[in-house]
LOPAGU-199425 format. One record per residue: residue in one letter; residue number from 1; z, x, y of N, C-alpha, C in turn. Coordinates in Angstrom, 2 decimals, padded with zeros to 5 digits. Layout:
N
- A  NUM  Z  X  Y  Z  X  Y  Z  X  Y
...
END
This chain:
253
- M  1  -000.08  000.98  -001.07  -000.05  -000.30  000.07  -000.12  000.66  001.39
- N  2  -000.86  000.38  002.36  -000.54  001.00  003.54  000.09  000.88  004.73
- L  3  001.27  001.57  004.06  002.86  001.49  004.86  002.48  001.19  006.44
- Q  4  001.70  002.23  006.83  001.53  002.62  008.27  000.81  001.49  009.02
- A  5  000.02  000.61  007.93  -000.90  -000.61  008.98  000.23  -001.52  008.60
- V  6  001.16  -001.81  007.41  001.80  -002.95  007.76  002.96  -002.83  009.06
- R  7  003.21  -001.69  009.12  004.55  -001.13  010.07  003.87  -001.40  011.54
- A  8  002.28  -001.06  011.76  001.64  -000.96  012.95  001.61  -002.56  013.21
- I  9  000.89  -003.38  012.20  000.76  -004.97  012.46  001.96  -005.47  012.79
- Y  10  003.24  -005.00  011.88  004.46  -006.06  011.98  005.02  -005.79  013.21
- L  11  005.01  -004.58  013.92  005.99  -004.15  014.99  004.99  -004.66  016.37
- F  12  003.67  -004.81  015.93  002.95  -005.98  017.09  003.40  -007.33  017.27
- E  13  003.64  -008.03  015.91  003.96  -009.15  016.21  005.27  -009.46  016.63
- M  14  006.23  -008.91  016.18  007.41  -008.78  016.60  007.79  -008.42  017.93
- A  15  006.83  -007.81  018.81  006.87  -007.41  020.20  006.49  -008.49  021.07
- R  16  005.52  -009.36  020.49  005.02  -010.37  021.05  006.52  -011.60  021.28
- T  17  007.36  -011.48  020.22  008.42  -012.46  020.47  009.05  -011.86  021.96
- F  18  009.44  -010.74  022.03  010.35  -010.25  023.26  009.45  -010.46  024.70
- R  19  007.99  -010.34  024.26  007.27  -010.82  025.60  007.63  -012.51  025.85
- T  20  007.61  -013.17  024.95  007.67  -014.69  025.03  009.35  -015.07  024.74
- L  21  010.47  -014.16  025.20  011.60  -014.71  024.82  012.30  -016.37  025.25
- L  22  011.70  -016.61  026.34  012.00  -017.90  026.63  011.84  -018.94  025.89
- Q  23  010.24  -018.67  025.14  010.05  -020.02  024.93  010.67  -019.67  023.13
- S  24  010.29  -018.44  022.29  010.77  -018.19  021.43  012.38  -018.23  020.83
- I  25  013.38  -018.01  021.92  014.59  -018.14  021.29  015.48  -019.21  022.36
- V  26  015.41  -018.91  023.77  016.07  -019.57  024.53  015.70  -021.40  024.21
- S  27  014.36  -021.54  024.20  013.99  -022.94  024.14  014.57  -023.38  022.84
- P  28  014.46  -022.94  021.38  015.15  -023.46  020.70  016.66  -023.89  020.69
- V  29  017.55  -022.78  021.26  019.08  -023.14  021.38  019.18  -023.92  021.93
- V  30  018.49  -024.01  023.20  018.78  -025.25  024.01  018.88  -026.48  023.52
- S  31  017.67  -026.75  022.84  017.38  -027.82  021.64  018.56  -028.25  020.87
- T  32  019.10  -027.14  020.37  019.93  -027.40  019.66  021.14  -027.79  020.17
- A  33  021.82  -026.85  021.28  022.73  -027.55  022.01  022.69  -029.29  022.00
- L  34  021.38  -029.65  022.58  021.01  -031.15  023.05  021.51  -031.69  021.72
- Y  35  021.16  -031.43  020.78  021.39  -032.24  019.39  022.73  -032.54  019.21
- F  36  023.45  -031.35  019.13  025.02  -031.50  019.06  025.54  -032.74  019.95
- V  37  025.07  -032.70  021.54  025.60  -033.59  022.78  024.98  -034.79  021.78
- V  38  023.87  -035.26  021.54  023.41  -036.31  021.13  023.89  -037.06  020.15
- F  39  023.95  -036.28  018.90  024.00  -036.34  017.79  025.27  -036.40  017.33
- G  40  025.92  -035.26  017.46  027.23  -034.46  017.76  028.18  -036.01  018.11
- S  41  027.96  -035.95  019.28  028.86  -037.02  020.02  028.91  -038.11  019.55
- A  42  027.35  -038.94  020.00  027.16  -040.30  020.16  027.38  -040.86  018.82
- I  43  026.56  -040.15  017.96  026.63  -040.79  016.47  028.08  -040.38  015.58
- G  44  028.22  -038.73  015.64  029.31  -038.28  015.12  030.85  -039.47  015.47
- S  45  030.70  -040.00  016.66  032.16  -040.97  016.79  031.85  -041.94  015.70
- R  46  030.78  -042.23  015.46  030.76  -043.36  014.85  030.64  -043.49  013.35
- I  47  029.94  -042.03  013.07  030.48  -041.40  011.81  031.37  -040.37  011.54
- P  48  032.83  -040.32  011.27  033.85  -039.41  011.85  033.38  -038.38  010.54
- E  49  033.23  -038.74  009.47  033.02  -037.87  008.21  031.81  -038.49  007.01
- V  50  031.52  -037.27  006.34  030.17  -037.26  005.45  030.70  -036.47  003.89
- G  51  031.27  -037.01  003.30  031.42  -036.22  002.08  032.72  -035.14  002.40
- G  52  033.43  -035.63  003.53  034.83  -034.94  003.43  034.18  -034.29  004.42
- V  53  033.24  -033.85  005.36  032.89  -033.03  006.21  032.57  -033.82  007.46
- S  54  033.33  -033.44  008.78  033.08  -033.76  010.06  031.43  -033.91  010.01
- Y  55  030.79  -035.08  010.77  029.53  -035.05  010.81  028.60  -034.32  011.78
- G  56  029.36  -033.62  012.56  028.77  -032.55  013.43  028.84  -031.14  012.75
- A  57  029.70  -031.10  011.67  029.25  -029.92  010.95  028.76  -030.21  010.07
- F  58  028.38  -031.58  009.49  027.12  -032.07  008.15  025.79  -031.77  008.83
- I  59  025.68  -031.83  010.26  024.04  -031.65  010.63  023.57  -030.68  010.55
- V  60  024.78  -029.31  010.52  024.31  -028.28  011.23  022.70  -027.45  010.09
- P  61  023.50  -027.63  008.88  022.23  -026.97  008.07  020.79  -027.55  008.57
- G  62  020.89  -029.07  008.74  019.84  -029.80  009.25  019.22  -029.29  010.27
- L  63  019.99  -029.15  011.21  019.43  -028.05  012.29  018.88  -026.93  012.19
- V  64  019.50  -026.16  011.39  018.80  -025.05  011.23  017.75  -024.98  010.60
- M  65  017.43  -025.69  009.46  016.15  -026.11  008.82  015.08  -026.72  009.33
- L  66  015.51  -027.47  010.52  014.36  -028.02  011.22  013.89  -027.14  011.98
- S  67  014.78  -026.38  012.83  013.89  -025.40  013.18  013.42  -024.15  012.81
- L  68  013.81  -023.93  011.42  013.30  -022.91  010.53  012.33  -022.94  010.13
- L  69  011.84  -024.20  010.10  010.48  -024.80  009.62  009.64  -024.79  010.57
- T  70  010.14  -025.44  011.87  008.80  -025.25  012.62  008.17  -024.17  013.43
- Q  71  009.37  -023.16  013.38  009.42  -022.25  013.87  008.70  -021.09  012.96
- S  72  008.86  -021.12  011.74  008.11  -020.30  010.76  006.40  -020.56  011.06
- I  73  006.53  -022.02  010.76  005.03  -022.44  010.68  004.19  -021.85  012.32
- S  74  005.20  -022.04  013.43  004.30  -021.91  014.48  004.38  -020.39  014.78
- N  75  005.12  -019.51  014.76  004.70  -018.35  014.64  003.79  -017.63  013.70
- A  76  003.71  -018.08  012.63  002.56  -017.28  011.64  001.28  -018.14  012.11
- S  77  001.11  -019.27  012.57  000.11  -020.06  012.46  -000.62  -019.31  013.57
- F  78  000.02  -018.99  014.96  -000.09  -018.47  016.34  -000.86  -016.99  016.00
- G  79  -000.09  -015.89  015.17  -000.30  -014.94  014.88  -001.49  -014.42  013.97
- I  80  -001.69  -015.53  013.41  -003.11  -015.15  012.68  -004.46  -015.64  013.37
- Y  81  -004.10  -016.88  014.06  -004.93  -017.46  014.74  -005.58  -016.93  016.14
- F  82  -004.67  -016.53  016.89  -004.66  -015.75  018.39  -005.95  -014.42  017.70
- P  83  -005.92  -013.90  016.65  -006.77  -012.66  016.65  -008.10  -013.38  016.18
- K  84  -008.49  -014.70  015.49  -009.38  -015.25  015.14  -010.32  -015.74  016.84
- F  85  -009.09  -016.52  017.92  -009.57  -016.80  019.16  -010.18  -015.78  019.71
- T  86  -009.53  -014.71  019.73  -010.14  -013.29  020.80  -011.39  -012.76  019.87
- G  87  -011.36  -012.64  019.01  -012.49  -012.06  018.05  -011.91  -010.52  017.04
- T  88  -010.80  -010.69  017.78  -010.59  -009.24  017.14  -010.23  -009.35  015.57
- I  89  -010.23  -010.52  014.66  -010.11  -010.64  013.56  -011.23  -009.60  012.63
- Y  90  -012.16  -009.42  013.19  -013.15  -008.89  012.75  -012.64  -007.35  012.67
- E  91  -011.83  -006.57  013.48  -011.26  -005.40  013.68  -010.12  -005.45  012.37
- L  92  -009.46  -006.29  012.32  -008.57  -006.54  011.00  -009.34  -006.50  009.69
- L  93  -010.11  -007.17  009.67  -011.34  -007.18  008.60  -011.81  -006.01  008.22
- S  94  -012.41  -005.21  009.47  -012.90  -003.98  008.97  -012.42  -002.91  008.78
- A  95  -011.24  -003.28  009.20  -010.18  -002.10  009.02  -009.64  -001.49  007.43
- P  96  -009.33  -000.63  007.10  -008.68  -000.14  005.85  -007.12  -000.99  005.61
- V  97  -007.23  -002.31  005.72  -006.32  -002.89  005.46  -006.37  -003.89  004.11
- S  98  -005.62  -003.82  003.09  -005.70  -004.96  001.90  -005.35  -006.24  002.54
- P  99  -005.94  -007.68  001.95  -005.39  -008.66  002.19  -003.82  -008.72  001.88
- L  100  -003.61  -008.07  001.04  -002.05  -008.27  000.65  -001.17  -007.54  001.89
- E  101  -001.90  -006.68  002.71  -001.06  -006.02  003.69  -001.31  -006.85  004.80
- A  102  -002.45  -007.29  004.92  -002.23  -008.28  006.19  -001.39  -009.63  006.08
- V  103  -001.33  -009.99  004.97  -000.31  -011.49  004.64  001.09  -011.03  004.86
- V  104  001.42  -009.25  004.04  002.81  -009.14  004.16  003.16  -008.46  005.78
- S  105  002.20  -008.57  006.54  002.63  -007.80  008.13  002.73  -009.01  008.73
- Y  106  002.00  -010.05  008.88  001.84  -011.61  009.78  002.88  -012.22  008.75
- V  107  003.16  -012.48  007.98  004.07  -013.24  007.38  005.53  -012.69  007.25
- G  108  005.90  -011.60  007.18  007.17  -010.80  007.34  007.28  -010.67  008.90
- A  109  006.85  -010.76  009.69  006.97  -010.75  011.35  007.28  -012.38  011.40
- A  110  006.29  -013.21  011.28  007.02  -014.39  011.41  008.21  -015.06  010.71
- A  111  008.39  -014.72  009.39  009.80  -014.61  008.77  010.90  -013.85  009.27
- T  112  010.90  -013.19  009.60  011.79  -012.16  010.25  012.28  -013.02  011.65
- K  113  011.20  -013.51  012.07  011.82  -014.22  013.34  012.60  -015.55  013.40
- S  114  011.84  -016.02  012.54  012.68  -017.30  011.98  013.85  -016.95  011.77
- I  115  013.97  -015.85  010.74  015.86  -015.80  010.22  016.48  -015.79  011.51
- F  116  015.88  -014.68  012.31  016.69  -014.29  013.24  016.97  -015.56  014.26
- L  117  016.24  -016.58  014.33  016.50  -017.51  015.07  017.39  -018.52  014.46
- G  118  017.69  -018.67  013.17  018.12  -019.47  012.23  019.75  -018.37  012.35
- A  119  019.84  -017.63  012.71  021.27  -016.97  012.65  021.90  -017.30  014.29
- V  120  020.85  -017.10  015.34  021.17  -017.67  016.77  021.60  -019.07  016.49
- I  121  021.01  -019.64  015.94  020.88  -021.06  015.85  022.87  -021.76  015.24
- L  122  022.98  -020.78  014.31  024.06  -020.75  013.67  025.13  -020.56  014.53
- C  123  024.86  -019.21  015.50  026.07  -018.98  016.04  026.47  -019.98  017.16
- T  124  025.20  -020.42  017.50  025.57  -021.70  018.59  025.94  -022.69  017.99
- A  125  025.57  -023.08  017.08  026.68  -024.31  016.22  027.83  -024.12  015.85
- A  126  028.21  -022.89  016.12  029.90  -022.34  015.51  030.61  -022.69  017.19
- L  127  030.17  -022.95  017.81  030.62  -022.66  019.55  031.16  -024.35  019.89
- F  128  030.49  -025.12  018.92  030.65  -026.64  019.27  031.57  -027.09  017.35
- V  129  031.36  -026.50  016.48  032.19  -027.18  015.20  032.43  -025.95  014.37
- P  130  033.36  -026.30  013.93  034.11  -024.92  012.92  033.27  -024.97  011.72
- L  131  032.85  -023.71  011.27  031.47  -023.48  010.16  032.44  -023.14  008.89
- K  132  031.98  -023.39  007.80  032.46  -022.29  006.80  031.43  -022.52  005.81
- I  133  030.83  -021.38  005.16  030.07  -021.31  004.37  030.43  -020.86  002.80
- L  134  030.50  -021.71  001.81  031.29  -021.56  000.61  030.66  -020.64  -000.34
- H  135  029.06  -020.57  -000.18  028.14  -019.71  -000.99  027.16  -018.81  000.02
- P  136  027.84  -018.07  000.56  027.06  -017.24  001.72  025.60  -016.48  001.02
- G  137  025.57  -016.02  -000.26  024.58  -015.21  -000.98  023.33  -016.65  -000.96
- F  138  023.54  -017.62  -001.41  022.87  -018.35  -001.86  022.02  -019.08  -000.21
- M  139  023.11  -019.06  000.64  022.66  -019.41  002.08  021.60  -018.49  002.77
- V  140  021.94  -017.18  002.43  020.90  -016.44  002.86  019.51  -016.57  002.09
- L  141  019.51  -016.45  000.65  018.50  -017.00  -000.03  017.65  -018.00  000.39
- F  142  018.57  -018.78  000.15  017.44  -020.35  000.85  016.97  -020.02  002.34
- L  143  017.74  -019.15  003.32  017.33  -019.10  004.68  015.84  -018.25  004.28
- V  144  016.06  -017.27  003.65  014.84  -016.35  003.14  013.53  -016.95  002.60
- L  145  013.85  -017.59  001.42  013.08  -018.50  000.69  012.15  -019.06  001.87
- T  146  013.07  -019.96  002.53  012.12  -021.11  003.49  011.36  -020.01  004.36
- A  147  012.09  -019.55  005.12  011.61  -018.91  006.23  009.89  -018.08  005.44
- V  148  009.97  -017.43  004.46  008.62  -016.89  004.15  007.87  -017.92  003.27
- T  149  008.38  -019.02  002.83  007.41  -020.33  002.32  006.64  -020.67  003.21
- F  150  007.71  -020.91  004.44  006.73  -021.75  005.83  005.89  -021.01  006.61
- S  151  006.24  -019.46  006.46  005.35  -018.45  007.38  004.14  -018.32  006.56
- L  152  003.90  -018.86  005.34  002.94  -018.61  004.31  002.23  -020.12  004.60
- L  153  002.86  -021.04  004.92  002.33  -022.48  005.22  001.38  -022.36  006.73
- G  154  002.46  -021.40  007.49  001.92  -021.24  008.88  000.61  -020.12  008.83
- F  155  000.51  -019.41  007.94  -000.61  -018.26  008.11  -001.66  -019.45  007.71
- I  156  -001.70  -020.25  006.48  -002.83  -021.15  006.03  -003.47  -021.68  007.45
- I  157  -002.37  -022.54  008.09  -003.21  -023.47  009.16  -003.61  -022.19  010.11
- G  158  -003.11  -021.64  010.34  -003.95  -020.58  011.14  -005.48  -020.17  011.27
- I  159  -005.26  -019.99  009.71  -006.86  -020.05  009.55  -007.64  -021.22  009.20
- W  160  -006.87  -022.32  008.89  -007.81  -023.40  009.01  -007.97  -024.07  010.04
- A  161  -006.96  -023.69  011.54  -007.26  -024.24  012.54  -008.73  -023.83  013.47
- D  162  -009.18  -024.67  013.75  -010.21  -023.99  014.92  -010.02  -024.58  016.04
- G  163  -008.76  -024.67  016.78  -008.54  -025.07  018.29  -006.84  -025.14  017.91
- F  164  -006.69  -025.25  019.39  -005.35  -025.02  019.38  -004.51  -026.04  019.10
- E  165  -005.24  -027.43  019.17  -004.50  -028.76  018.68  -004.24  -028.87  017.38
- K  166  -005.09  -028.16  016.71  -005.01  -028.20  015.14  -003.67  -027.33  014.93
- L  167  -003.16  -026.38  015.87  -001.99  -025.56  015.21  -001.26  -026.31  015.43
- Q  168  -001.04  -027.48  016.24  -000.02  -027.96  016.44  000.33  -029.58  015.47
- F  169  -000.69  -029.76  014.80  -001.44  -031.09  014.27  -000.14  -031.33  012.99
- I  170  -000.24  -030.07  012.20  000.98  -030.37  010.96  002.20  -030.20  011.30
- P  171  002.48  -029.24  012.25  004.08  -029.14  012.58  004.46  -030.50  013.18
- T  172  003.87  -030.91  014.30  004.30  -032.40  015.44  004.35  -033.65  014.22
- L  173  003.43  -033.75  013.50  002.98  -035.14  013.18  003.17  -034.84  011.46
- V  174  003.49  -033.98  010.72  003.91  -033.85  009.47  005.14  -032.94  009.02
- I  175  005.57  -032.05  009.91  006.44  -030.88  008.98  007.74  -031.91  009.64
- T  176  007.60  -032.13  011.11  009.04  -032.37  012.03  009.14  -034.17  011.25
- P  177  008.68  -034.97  011.38  008.98  -036.49  010.40  009.43  -036.23  009.53
- L  178  008.87  -035.41  008.48  009.27  -035.17  007.15  010.66  -034.54  007.20
- T  179  011.06  -033.36  008.37  012.29  -032.79  008.43  013.49  -034.01  008.72
- F  180  013.09  -035.04  009.58  014.14  -035.78  009.82  014.04  -036.77  008.86
- L  181  013.42  -037.33  008.11  013.44  -038.18  007.10  013.71  -037.52  005.48
- G  182  014.27  -036.19  005.85  014.33  -035.72  004.72  015.94  -035.03  004.47
- G  183  016.75  -035.91  005.39  018.33  -035.96  005.08  018.81  -034.76  006.19
- S  184  018.37  -034.46  006.98  018.62  -033.40  008.32  019.92  -033.96  008.27
- F  185  020.00  -035.34  009.04  020.91  -035.67  010.06  021.88  -036.91  009.22
- Y  186  021.61  -037.05  007.98  022.33  -037.94  007.13  022.07  -037.52  005.60
- S  187  022.91  -038.38  004.97  022.73  -038.20  003.64  021.99  -039.01  002.95
- I  188  021.46  -038.88  001.60  020.08  -040.14  001.47  020.89  -040.84  000.64
- D  189  022.45  -040.22  -000.09  023.18  -041.43  -000.65  023.44  -042.69  000.16
- M  190  023.35  -042.76  001.47  023.31  -043.71  002.65  022.27  -044.93  002.38
- L  191  021.17  -044.40  001.79  019.91  -044.92  001.99  020.41  -046.40  000.69
- P  192  019.33  -047.16  000.86  019.25  -048.14  -000.35  018.58  -047.57  -001.60
- P  193  018.94  -047.71  -002.56  018.54  -047.27  -003.93  016.85  -046.93  -003.66
- F  194  016.25  -048.29  -003.38  014.81  -047.68  -003.52  013.85  -046.77  -002.74
- W  195  015.25  -046.88  -001.36  014.51  -046.08  -000.16  015.10  -044.42  -000.88
- Q  196  016.00  -044.44  -001.63  016.33  -042.85  -002.49  015.51  -042.41  -003.08
- K  197  014.92  -043.24  -003.50  014.13  -042.54  -004.84  012.59  -042.34  -003.59
- V  198  012.35  -043.31  -003.11  010.98  -042.63  -002.22  011.49  -041.31  -001.45
- T  199  012.38  -041.47  -001.21  012.79  -039.86  -000.24  012.57  -038.65  -001.11
- L  200  012.86  -038.77  -002.70  012.86  -037.25  -003.50  011.30  -037.12  -003.42
- F  201  010.27  -037.98  -002.87  009.23  -037.50  -002.82  008.81  -036.22  -001.49
- N  202  009.74  -036.71  -000.90  009.67  -035.60  000.37  010.51  -034.44  000.32
- P  203  009.24  -033.12  000.29  009.90  -031.87  -000.27  011.01  -031.40  000.61
- V  204  010.96  -031.54  001.83  011.80  -031.02  002.79  013.66  -031.65  002.27
- V  205  013.73  -032.60  001.34  014.90  -033.17  000.62  015.52  -031.91  -000.22
- Y  206  015.00  -031.13  -000.86  015.33  -030.47  -001.43  015.63  -028.95  -000.65
- L  207  015.06  -028.86  000.55  015.14  -027.54  001.14  016.28  -027.84  001.83
- V  208  016.72  -028.95  002.71  017.77  -029.21  003.23  019.14  -029.34  002.01
- S  209  019.03  -030.35  001.32  020.11  -030.34  000.15  020.42  -028.93  -000.27
- G  210  019.45  -028.19  -000.59  020.17  -026.87  -001.20  020.41  -025.89  -000.44
- F  211  020.16  -025.79  000.76  020.96  -025.40  002.35  022.12  -025.96  002.66
- R  212  022.36  -027.05  002.50  023.70  -027.62  002.68  024.57  -027.22  001.73
- W  213  024.16  -027.18  000.42  025.12  -027.02  -000.33  025.52  -025.39  -000.69
- S  214  024.84  -025.02  000.06  025.65  -023.20  000.24  026.49  -023.56  001.42
- F  215  026.62  -024.31  002.27  027.38  -024.39  003.34  029.24  -024.89  002.81
- Y  216  028.68  -026.42  002.36  029.66  -027.56  001.97  030.05  -027.53  000.29
- G  217  029.23  -027.45  -000.34  029.33  -027.60  -001.75  028.59  -028.87  -001.93
- L  218  028.07  -029.62  -000.89  027.57  -031.06  -001.11  025.65  -031.00  -001.02
- S  219  025.39  -031.85  -001.82  024.09  -031.93  -002.22  023.41  -033.30  -002.56
- D  220  022.28  -033.59  -002.42  022.08  -034.80  -002.64  020.94  -034.72  -003.61
- V  221  020.45  -033.67  -004.38  019.93  -033.36  -005.42  020.50  -031.82  -006.48
- G  222  020.28  -031.43  -007.04  020.94  -030.51  -008.00  020.37  -029.19  -007.04
- V  223  021.66  -027.89  -006.78  021.07  -026.85  -006.29  020.23  -026.18  -007.19
- E  224  019.83  -026.28  -008.87  018.79  -025.54  -009.56  017.79  -026.57  -008.94
- V  225  017.49  -027.77  -008.93  016.11  -028.31  -008.52  015.65  -028.14  -007.27
- S  226  016.75  -027.74  -006.27  016.43  -027.21  -004.91  015.71  -026.19  -004.89
- L  227  016.08  -024.93  -005.57  015.65  -023.72  -005.50  014.36  -023.33  -006.40
- A  228  014.08  -024.52  -007.43  013.03  -024.58  -008.10  012.20  -025.16  -007.15
- M  229  012.15  -025.96  -006.55  011.11  -026.75  -005.76  010.88  -025.77  -004.57
- T  230  011.38  -025.21  -004.25  011.19  -024.25  -003.30  010.62  -022.69  -003.48
- L  231  010.73  -022.44  -004.76  009.72  -021.69  -005.34  008.48  -021.99  -005.82
- L  232  008.33  -023.39  -006.33  007.03  -023.91  -006.51  006.74  -024.03  -005.19
- F  233  006.84  -024.44  -004.12  006.18  -024.64  -002.86  005.37  -023.28  -002.50
- M  234  006.76  -022.09  -002.57  006.19  -020.84  -002.07  004.72  -020.14  -003.19
- G  235  004.81  -020.94  -003.98  003.95  -020.42  -005.34  002.37  -021.03  -004.69
- L  236  002.65  -022.61  -004.58  001.22  -023.09  -004.32  000.65  -022.27  -002.79
- C  237  001.66  -022.22  -001.90  001.24  -021.37  -000.69  000.58  -019.99  -000.97
- L  238  001.13  -019.10  -001.75  000.61  -017.72  -002.14  -000.63  -018.08  -002.92
- A  239  -000.82  -019.21  -003.35  -002.25  -019.61  -004.20  -003.35  -019.81  -002.98
- G  240  -002.60  -020.69  -002.34  -003.51  -020.83  -000.90  -003.96  -019.76  -000.19
- V  241  -003.24  -018.78  -000.17  -003.75  -017.55  000.81  -004.44  -016.81  000.00
- T  242  -004.31  -016.82  -001.39  -005.41  -015.60  -002.42  -006.46  -016.42  -002.02
- W  243  -006.48  -017.91  -002.24  -008.23  -018.52  -002.31  -008.81  -018.06  -001.11
- I  244  -007.89  -018.16  -000.08  -008.62  -018.12  001.56  -009.34  -016.48  001.47
- F  245  -008.58  -015.39  001.07  -009.48  -014.00  000.86  -010.30  -014.16  000.19
- R  246  -010.28  -014.67  -001.23  -011.51  -014.55  -002.00  -012.30  -014.82  -001.30
- T  247  -012.36  -016.22  -000.83  -013.66  -016.98  -000.45  -014.30  -016.43  000.71
- G  248  -012.83  -016.16  002.01  -013.37  -015.58  003.12  -013.55  -016.76  003.92
- Y  249  -012.63  -018.09  003.58  -012.79  -019.39  004.33  -012.11  -019.13  005.69
- R  250  -012.74  -019.08  006.65  -012.96  -019.18  007.97  -012.61  -017.75  008.45
- L  251  -012.87  -016.95  007.95  -012.37  -015.93  008.25  -013.90  -014.71  008.55
- K  252  -014.87  -015.33  007.87  -016.18  -014.50  007.90  -016.98  -015.22  008.72
- N  253  -016.81  -016.76  009.19  -017.97  -017.04  009.80  -017.61  -017.83  011.13
END
């Protein structure tokens, strides 16, 4: 592997974060604080506890996962789309950089930024509610797997998109609604039996459930199922990226 090329692309993408610090870090933190004000205060006063956990603390994993999913997709999709937009993608394709090295660089940078943002949001949440993490190892595992998986999805979206509007289409109209309906701010046990079964078709349920279990030992589905579904989704994204480079889909035309 050409580690020098990987390092160069990775550092370039990371440097872009510091050039857009207000958008990349400050904006999500302010949004998280507003979520606590609205959900934690307004709704939390009516729902004092969920599974023995205060409502304010209960929504923390969901808030982290909401930001992690959207930021992972946004960072990775823009990172690979911008070279297509400016035409510098041909320099990458003609350089002695393999598809694996390009994916590791772009996806690694996007996942790093998302994990850092998740850590910042956790620190912000700790200012509002007392946090406890029963299984820190699993918490880090779910955090990393989710960031990498959705960065891969973002990479695919960045290749697929032929305009800035399409970059926001899936995160805004698909991922965000699925996150809100995936138990981020409630337990699916609160739903009627029929809707509980329907919700299980939402893949975000398994991500949020496994992540919340690492905090409080509470989950809507088994942690083994959550981990298996996360790995399955990662495998599908890897297969999609592999197909893109094998066929040159929207890379060579």
